[in-house]
C-alpha positions as CSV (number, residue, x, y, z in Angstrom):
1,X,48.9,80.4,-159.9
2,X,47.6,83.8,-158.8
3,X,44.1,82.8,-159.8
4,X,44.3,79.4,-157.8
5,X,45.4,81.0,-154.7
6,X,42.3,83.7,-155.2
7,X,40.0,80.8,-155.2
8,X,41.3,79.3,-152.3
9,X,40.7,82.8,-150.5
10,X,37.4,83.1,-152.0
11,X,36.2,80.1,-151.0
12,X,37.4,80.6,-147.2
13,X,35.8,83.8,-147.3
14,X,32.5,82.8,-148.6
15,X,32.2,80.0,-145.9
16,X,33.2,82.9,-143.5
17,X,30.9,85.4,-144.9
18,X,28.0,82.9,-144.9
19,X,28.4,82.2,-141.3
20,X,28.5,85.6,-140.2
21,X,25.4,86.6,-142.4
22,X,23.3,83.6,-141.0
23,X,24.6,84.5,-137.6
24,X,23.0,87.8,-137.9
25,X,19.4,86.3,-137.6
26,X,20.2,83.2,-135.6
27,X,17.6,82.7,-132.8
28,X,20.6,80.3,-131.2
29,X,22.8,84.0,-131.0
30,X,20.4,86.6,-130.0
31,X,22.6,86.5,-126.9
32,X,25.3,88.1,-128.7
33,X,24.9,92.1,-129.3
34,X,23.3,93.3,-132.5
35,X,26.8,95.5,-133.2
36,X,29.0,92.3,-132.6
37,X,26.9,90.3,-135.1
38,X,26.6,93.0,-137.6
39,X,30.2,94.1,-137.5
40,X,31.1,90.6,-138.2
41,X,29.1,90.1,-141.0
42,X,29.9,93.2,-142.4
43,X,33.3,92.7,-142.4
44,X,33.0,89.0,-143.6
45,X,30.8,90.1,-146.5
46,X,33.0,92.9,-147.3
47,X,36.0,90.5,-147.6
48,X,34.0,88.1,-149.6
49,X,33.1,90.6,-152.4
50,X,36.7,91.9,-152.4
51,X,37.7,88.3,-152.7
52,X,35.0,87.9,-155.4
53,X,36.1,91.0,-157.4
54,X,39.9,89.9,-157.9
55,X,39.0,87.0,-159.6
56,X,36.8,88.7,-162.0
57,X,39.4,91.2,-162.6
58,X,41.7,88.3,-163.1
59,X,39.1,87.1,-165.8
60,X,38.4,89.7,-167.4
61,X,40.9,88.8,-170.1
62,X,39.8,91.0,-172.7
63,X,41.8,94.4,-173.1
64,X,40.4,97.4,-173.8
65,X,37.3,98.5,-173.2
66,X,35.5,95.6,-171.6
67,X,38.5,95.7,-168.8
68,X,38.5,99.2,-168.8
69,X,34.6,99.1,-167.5
70,X,35.2,96.4,-165.0
71,X,38.0,98.5,-163.7
72,X,35.6,101.4,-163.4
73,X,33.0,99.1,-161.6
74,X,35.7,97.9,-159.2
75,X,37.1,101.2,-158.5
76,X,33.4,102.1,-157.3
77,X,33.3,99.1,-154.8
78,X,36.9,100.0,-153.7
79,X,35.5,103.6,-152.6
80,X,32.3,102.3,-151.0
81,X,34.3,99.8,-149.0
82,X,36.9,102.0,-148.0
83,X,34.2,104.5,-147.0
84,X,32.3,102.1,-144.7
85,X,35.8,100.8,-143.2
86,X,36.5,105.0,-142.6
87,X,33.2,105.5,-140.7
88,X,30.5,102.8,-140.5
89,X,33.2,100.1,-139.9
90,X,35.3,101.9,-137.4
91,X,32.4,103.0,-135.6
92,X,31.2,99.4,-134.7
93,X,34.5,98.7,-133.5
94,X,35.3,101.5,-131.5
95,X,31.8,100.9,-129.9
96,X,32.4,97.2,-129.3
97,X,35.5,97.9,-127.9
98,X,34.1,100.6,-125.5
99,X,32.8,97.4,-123.6
100,X,35.8,94.9,-123.6
101,X,39.1,95.6,-121.7
102,X,41.1,96.3,-124.5
103,X,39.3,99.4,-124.9
104,X,38.9,102.1,-128.0
105,X,42.2,103.3,-128.0
106,X,43.9,100.0,-128.8
107,X,41.6,99.2,-131.4
108,X,41.9,102.8,-133.0
109,X,45.6,102.1,-133.3
110,X,45.2,98.6,-134.7
111,X,42.8,100.2,-137.4
112,X,45.3,102.9,-138.3
113,X,47.9,100.1,-138.2
114,X,45.9,98.4,-140.5
115,X,45.2,101.4,-143.0
116,X,48.7,102.6,-143.2
117,X,50.1,98.6,-143.8
118,X,47.5,98.4,-146.9
119,X,48.1,101.9,-148.1
120,X,44.1,102.0,-147.9
121,X,44.6,105.7,-149.1
122,X,45.7,104.7,-152.2
123,X,41.9,103.8,-153.1
124,X,41.7,108.0,-153.4
125,X,43.3,107.6,-156.4
126,X,40.2,106.1,-158.2
127,X,37.5,108.5,-156.9
128,X,36.8,110.6,-159.9
129,X,36.7,107.4,-161.6
130,X,33.9,106.1,-159.2
131,X,32.1,109.3,-159.7
132,X,31.8,109.7,-163.2
133,X,32.4,106.2,-164.9
134,X,31.3,103.5,-161.8
135,X,27.9,103.2,-161.7
136,X,27.4,106.5,-162.8
137,X,27.5,108.0,-166.1
138,X,28.6,111.7,-166.2
139,X,28.4,114.0,-169.2
140,X,32.0,113.8,-169.7
141,X,32.6,109.9,-168.9
142,X,34.4,109.2,-172.6
143,X,36.8,111.8,-171.1
144,X,37.5,109.9,-167.5
145,X,37.4,106.6,-169.5
146,X,40.3,108.1,-171.5
147,X,41.8,109.1,-168.4
148,X,41.2,106.0,-166.4
149,X,42.5,104.1,-169.5
150,X,46.2,105.8,-168.9
151,X,46.4,104.2,-165.4
152,X,48.5,101.4,-164.9
153,X,46.5,98.1,-165.0
154,X,49.3,96.2,-162.9
155,X,49.0,99.7,-160.2
156,X,45.0,98.9,-160.1
157,X,45.4,94.9,-159.6
158,X,47.8,95.7,-156.9
159,X,45.9,98.6,-155.0
160,X,42.7,96.0,-155.3
161,X,45.0,92.7,-154.1
162,X,46.1,95.1,-150.6
163,X,42.2,96.1,-150.2
164,X,41.9,92.6,-150.5
165,X,44.6,91.8,-147.5
166,X,43.5,94.7,-145.5
167,X,39.7,93.5,-145.8
168,X,41.1,90.2,-144.3
169,X,42.9,91.9,-141.5
170,X,39.6,93.8,-140.8
171,X,37.6,90.4,-140.6
172,X,39.8,88.9,-138.4
173,X,40.8,91.9,-136.2
174,X,36.8,92.1,-135.6
175,X,36.8,88.1,-134.7
176,X,39.4,89.0,-132.4
177,X,37.6,91.8,-130.6
178,X,34.4,90.0,-130.4
179,X,35.5,86.7,-129.6
180,X,38.9,87.0,-127.7
181,X,38.0,90.8,-126.3
182,X,41.4,92.1,-127.6
183,X,42.4,93.3,-130.9
């Protein structure tokens, strides 16, 4: 059941990200500000990527090192996406909000609300794994893999699932800001 729900979410996210990705270079949409198209595209692409990662995680049925390495790769994406939301993403939305009736303060409050609701700071727990084994093999990678192996897979999946909900809410916030001028 969980996988079917994830497949449905990925299908919707994929369609939305495809539209957003194509809109960036669409001549018919040249009248929209570049920052709005970029914000929409990045929010949609990241959300699609995390829907895809949930399915990849669910399908990695092999226990042991294969699943552990998959989790390490996902931890890298979690940290990188969190960094994008905290930095470039927040900057883009605030920049867009500055030209909208809702204003920057309302968008800033909504961003903080989303981060708190979805517990985005839980990603911080996996920063060391991203730095030492996810897409980079530190000289002490085996030690970090051993530590990472002691982490709860269910808790990791909950952080990943929460991040998917966060990225979906962020994409909706972006859409609302661009289309309705409100967070």
